[in-house]
N, C-alpha and C positions, 0 to 999 in steps of 0.2 A: 537554560532553555532546553528545553526538549530539540529534539531535530524530529520531523515528519515527511514521508515521502506519501506518493499517490502511486497506489496500482491495482491492478483488477485483473483477473483470469486472462491469459489469449482463448483467442478463438475455439483451439483442440481441445480445452478441458472445461470448457463450460457445458451444460447442458440445454442450454438455449441464452439470449440476450438477459433475462432477468439474472443469471450468473456473473454477469459480466458490470456491475455497477461499480465505481470507482470506493476503494477503502482507504481509509486512512490508516497508515502504520506506524510507530515509534522506531525510528534507526535503531537497531543494534549499536550496541559496547564496540568503539573502534577494532579492528582487528577478531570481531566475531563473528564466526558462522552460520544462520543455528538453522537449524534443522526442517523448521517449521517457523511462518512468520504469524505472527499472530496482530490482528489488524483491531481497532478500539471496540467494536462491534461483537468481538470473536470470533467473528471469519477463520479460519487457515488455510493459508494456501503456502502448497512448498516452495523453496527458491527452483526455480526453471520453471516454474506454471503459473509466472506473473506476467505483466507487459504494466514497466515502466513507465510510469505519465508525467508530464513536465506538468501539467497542471490537469485540476477534473472534466474530464467528459462523459457526456452521454449521462447514464442516471450516477449520481452522487448517491451516497449508503448514507441515509439521513443518521441513523443510530451512531455511525463512526463521525459524523459533524456534532452531532452533539457530545458524543463522548471525549473528544479528542481536545488538547488546552487548546484555547482564545490564541487567534490569530498573532495578537503581541506579544503572546509569549514562547512564538515557533520559531524555527530555522526551518528553511527549505532546505530540503538534500537535492544536490546537484549532480548530474552523470548520467551518460547513457546505460550504463553497466553497475551496479548500484550491488553487490553481493550477487551477481551473475542472474541475476531475475529476471531483467530485459534480455 
């Protein structure tokens, strides 16, 4: 079962609220620190520019919701500072 997490751009990196929708990301393999986080929709966010969410808040990315694995197949990622993105 793949692990996923929810994140959005931090306000200082967004051009406006439209850029701050919540995206779903597959968790990278244990021990891997990617240079860029890739959401299911194709959105790319650099670590340090993302705000980790414990659940979707505000506007969700509809494309991420459609392209991500079904809820019954996923395990949520927990933790406040996953890969230093929060």
